C-alpha positions in Angstrom: 0.0 0.1 0.0 0.9 3.7 -0.7 2.3 5.6 2.0 0.7 8.6 2.9 2.1 12.0 1.6 2.3 14.0 4.5 2.5 18.1 4.8 4.1 19.4 7.6 3.1 22.9 8.8 5.4 24.4 11.0 9.2 22.9 12.2 9.9 24.4 15.7 9.9 22.0 18.1 6.8 20.2 17.6 7.4 19.8 13.7 11.1 19.1 14.4 11.1 16.9 17.5 7.7 15.4 17.7 6.0 14.8 14.4 8.7 14.6 11.7 11.2 12.3 12.8 8.0 9.5 13.2 6.9 10.9 9.7 10.1 9.8 8.6 10.9 6.7 9.9 7.0 4.9 9.5 7.1 2.8 6.3 3.2 4.1 6.6 3.8 8.0 5.6 6.1 9.8 3.6 7.1 13.0 4.8 6.9 15.0 1.3 6.2 18.9 2.2 7.1 20.9 5.1 6.0 25.2 5.7 8.9 26.9 7.7 11.4 29.8 7.4 14.2 27.1 8.1 14.5 25.7 5.0 18.2 24.3 5.5 17.3 22.6 9.1 14.9 20.9 7.4 16.9 20.4 4.2 20.2 19.0 6.5 18.2 16.4 8.0 14.9 15.5 5.2 17.4 16.6 1.8 14.4 15.2 -0.7 11.5 17.1 1.4 10.0 20.2 -0.7 9.8 23.1 1.9 7.6 26.1 1.7 7.6 29.6 2.6 4.1 29.6 3.7 1.5 27.7 5.2 -0.9 28.6 2.5 1.9 27.8 -0.1 1.9 23.9 1.7 -1.7 23.6 1.6 -2.1 23.7 -2.4 0.3 21.3 -2.6 -2.0 18.9 -4.8 -0.1 15.5 -3.7 -0.6 15.7 -0.2 -3.0 13.1 1.8 -2.5 14.7 5.0 -1.6 18.0 6.6 0.4 18.0 10.4 -0.6 21.5 11.8 2.4 22.3 14.2 2.6 25.8 14.0 1.8 28.2 16.6 -1.1 28.2 18.8 -3.7 30.8 17.8 -3.4 29.4 14.0 -4.7 26.0 14.6 -7.9 26.8 14.2 -8.1 28.4 10.4 -5.4 26.5 8.8 -6.6 23.3 9.8 -10.4 24.6 8.7 -8.4 25.5 5.2 -7.0 22.0 5.0 -10.4 20.4 5.8 -12.0 22.0 3.4 -9.8 21.1 0.6 -9.9 17.5 1.4 -7.4 16.5 3.6 -6.6 14.5 6.7 -5.7 16.8 9.5 -3.4 16.2 12.9 -3.5 19.0 15.2 -1.1 19.7 17.7 -2.1 20.2 21.5 -4.1 21.9 22.2 -6.4 20.9 19.5 -7.3 25.2 18.4 -7.9 27.9 21.4 -11.6 28.2 21.7 -13.9 25.0 22.4 -16.6 27.0 19.8 -14.0 26.2 17.3 -13.0 22.9 18.7 -16.2 22.0 17.8 -16.9 23.6 14.5 -13.9 21.9 13.5 -15.3 18.6 14.5 -18.1 19.2 12.3 -16.0 20.1 9.7 -14.6 17.0 9.1 -18.1 15.0 9.5 -19.2 16.6 6.7 -16.2 16.4 4.3 -15.9 12.7 5.9 -12.1 13.5 6.7 -10.3 12.9 10.2 -9.2 15.8 12.3 -7.2 14.2 14.8 -5.7 16.4 18.0 -1.9 15.6 18.7 -2.1 14.0 22.5 1.0 12.4 22.5 1.3 11.7 26.5 -1.2 8.8 26.0 1.5 7.3 25.3 4.0 8.2 28.1 5.7 5.6 29.9 4.1 6.1 33.2 0.5 6.6 32.0 1.1 3.5 29.7 2.0 1.8 32.9 -0.9 3.4 35.5 -3.4 1.8 32.7 -1.8 -1.4 33.1 -2.5 -1.3 36.9 -5.8 0.0 36.8 -6.4 -2.7 34.4 -5.2 -5.4 36.6 -7.0 -3.8 39.4 -3.7 -3.3 41.4 -4.9 0.0 43.1 -8.5 -0.5 43.4 -10.7 2.7 43.2 -8.7 6.4 42.5 -9.4 8.8 44.5 -6.7 11.0 43.9 -4.6 11.9 40.8 -1.5 14.3 41.0 0.8 14.9 38.3 3.2 17.9 38.0 5.3 19.1 34.7 7.9 21.2 36.7 10.9 22.7 35.3 13.4 25.4 36.1 13.6 28.0 33.5 14.3 31.3 35.3 14.8 33.8 32.0 12.4 34.4 29.6 12.6 32.5 26.3 12.4 34.6 23.3 9.3 32.5 21.5 5.3 33.0 21.0 4.9 30.5 24.2 6.0 33.4 26.4 4.3 36.3 24.7 0.9 38.1 25.0 -0.7 36.2 22.3 -3.5 33.9 22.3 -3.0 30.4 22.9 0.1 31.6 24.6 1.1 30.8 28.2 2.2 27.9 30.6 -1.7 26.6 31.3 -2.2 26.3 27.1 1.2 24.8 26.6 1.7 22.0 29.5 -2.5 21.8 30.6 -3.4 20.0 27.3 -0.9 17.0 28.2 -2.0 16.6 31.9 -6.1 17.0 30.8 -6.0 15.2 28.1 -4.7 12.3 30.1 -7.2 12.1 33.2 -10.0 12.8 31.1 -9.8 10.2 28.8 -9.8 8.2 32.0 -12.0 9.4 34.0 -14.4 11.7 31.5 -15.3 15.3 32.1 -15.1 16.5 35.3 -17.8 17.9 37.0 -16.2 20.9 38.1 -13.0 22.8 37.9 -11.2 24.9 40.1 -8.1 26.8 38.9 -4.9 29.1 40.7 -2.7 30.4 37.2 0.1 32.7 37.7 2.6 34.5 36.0 5.3 34.4 39.0 8.5 35.2 37.0 9.1 39.1 37.5 9.4 39.5 34.0 6.9 37.5 32.8 4.0 38.5 30.2 2.2 34.9 30.3 1.3 32.4 32.7 4.4 30.3 33.6 2.4 28.3 36.8 -0.8 26.7 37.4 -2.4 24.0 39.9 -5.4 23.0 38.3 -8.2 20.6 40.7 -10.7 18.8 38.5 -13.5 16.8 40.3 -15.8 13.7 40.2 -17.7 13.3 43.0 -15.6 12.5 45.6 -12.4 12.1 43.6 -9.8 14.7 42.8 -7.1 15.7 40.3 -4.5 17.9 40.9 -2.8 18.9 37.7 0.6 20.9 38.4 3.0 22.8 36.3 5.4 25.5 37.4 8.7 27.1 35.7 10.6 28.0 39.2 11.0 24.7 40.0 14.9 23.3 41.0 13.8 20.6 42.4 11.7 17.5 42.1 8.2 16.7 43.0 6.2 13.1 41.8 5.7 13.4 38.3 3.2 10.9 39.2 1.7 9.8 42.3 -1.8 7.9 41.8 -3.4 6.6 45.4 -6.6 4.3 45.3 -8.3 2.2 48.0 -5.8 -1.1 47.0 -2.5 1.1 46.4 -0.6 3.6 45.3 1.3 4.0 42.6 4.3 7.1 42.5 6.4 7.5 39.6 9.7 10.6 39.4 11.0 11.8 36.3 10.3 12.1 33.0 9.4 9.7 29.8 13.0 9.6 27.8 11.2 9.9 24.5 11.0 13.6 24.9 14.9 13.5 25.6 15.7 10.8 22.4 13.8 13.3 20.2 15.5 16.6 21.0 18.9 14.6 21.1 18.3 13.4 17.4 17.8 10.1 17.8 15.9 8.0 15.3 12.4 6.9 16.6 11.3 3.4 17.0 14.2 1.4 17.2 15.1 -1.4 20.1 15.0 -0.3 23.2 13.2 3.1 22.5 11.1 4.5 25.1 12.2 1.7 27.8 14.3 3.3 31.1 16.5 1.7 33.5 15.1 0.2 36.3 16.5 3.0 38.6 13.5 5.2 37.3 11.0 2.5 37.9 7.6 4.1 39.8 7.1 2.1 43.1 3.9 0.2 43.5 2.8 0.6 47.7 -0.1 -1.8 49.0 -1.0 -2.7 52.3 1.1 -5.8 52.1 4.5 -4.5 50.2 6.2 -1.1 48.4 8.5 -2.5 46.0 9.6 -1.3 42.1 7.0 -2.0 39.3 8.3 -2.3 36.1 7.3 0.7 33.5 5.8 0.4 29.9 8.2 1.4 27.1 6.4 4.7 26.0 5.5 4.6 22.1 4.9 7.7 20.7 5.0 6.0 17.4 2.0 4.3 18.0 -0.5 7.6 17.8 0.7 8.0 13.8 0.4 3.9 13.5 -3.1 4.1 14.7 -3.9 6.9 12.5 -2.7 5.1 9.7 -5.2 2.7 10.1 -7.9 5.2 10.8 -6.8 7.0 7.7 -7.2 3.8 5.4 -10.7 2.7 6.8 -9.1 0.3 9.3 -9.9 0.8 12.6 -10.3 4.6 14.7 -8.2 7.4 15.1 -5.8 7.4 18.0 -7.2 10.4 19.8 -11.3 10.8 19.3 -11.5 14.4 17.6 -14.3 15.3 20.9 -11.5 15.1 22.8 -9.8 18.2 21.6 -12.7 19.6 22.8 -12.9 18.3 25.9 -9.4 19.6 26.5 -10.9 23.8 25.5 -13.4 23.1 27.5 -11.7 22.2 31.1 -9.5 24.8 29.9 -11.3 27.5 29.5 -13.3 26.8 32.5 -9.9 27.1 34.5 -9.0 30.8 32.9 -12.3 31.3 34.4 -11.8 29.9 37.9 -8.6 31.8 37.9 -9.8 34.8 36.9 -13.0 34.8 39.6 -11.7 32.8 42.1 -14.8 30.2 42.3 -15.1 26.7 41.5 -16.3 26.2 37.7 -19.2 23.7 36.6 -19.1 21.1 33.9 -22.0 19.4 32.0 -20.0 16.4 31.3 
């Protein structure tokens, strides 16, 4: 079967590290074209790829089957909408768009055009999340009552990029929040209510660089936290149930490998040493529990099947909408200092 011809919009961190390596490595795809101002960077690694100076020029390429939108957040909606209207399947990096109403509109457009629009929530294939899903399937934790996840960094200096500028879709909440929200909503559904504290803590910050969210389902709570002034290390993930707890330190190793230019998907991909395993604690014992290997490639392998009508998409389009609904509730909560209810 012929590979799917892909156009990649954007060659920043997302495009260069999280999308292009997989599209180049997997046999189901042909990385055909990239739109970016960094032509030399593209051709150093992918010399045969066509490079366009604008997204509009790439979207005019009639030889594409699929477009991946990995440009700044505010551009996701207009670019994905235009791609759908041109009969292309679309992957949109997180967050899917910047407004829930626009996410709902993209879903309608995709259904009307009989094409896929798929949010790229790759953290569903982090090793800690896959491991927790395994423990839940085995009923090792029992019913979960508390879920706490951190995505902390130590970055005292402001970086010169759009994520730190006062633009639509900028700030830490819209950067890292979708990862943490999607994981927990995929397991438990939309929460009943959201409470949020969102701040700019660094002296020169013009956008939020800290957030602390609480999501509720009855008596179950999820605490989603990210900060930019965290030199120490809190647990990456701590999940507590009536039968036991799983606590894990350290990020999945795939991002570091991709940033270093490693070719993804080879032998040992996504594995980590025993010293980095999380700990499973029950009434009887506390012991290291082997981490499942992380595998972002599963997103693109499942996507190829979905495009060819052989299975569901790796992430439902509705997940992008749910994420935006939680993000908007969090913004409202932080602005007004109140819990915000969702119609789940």
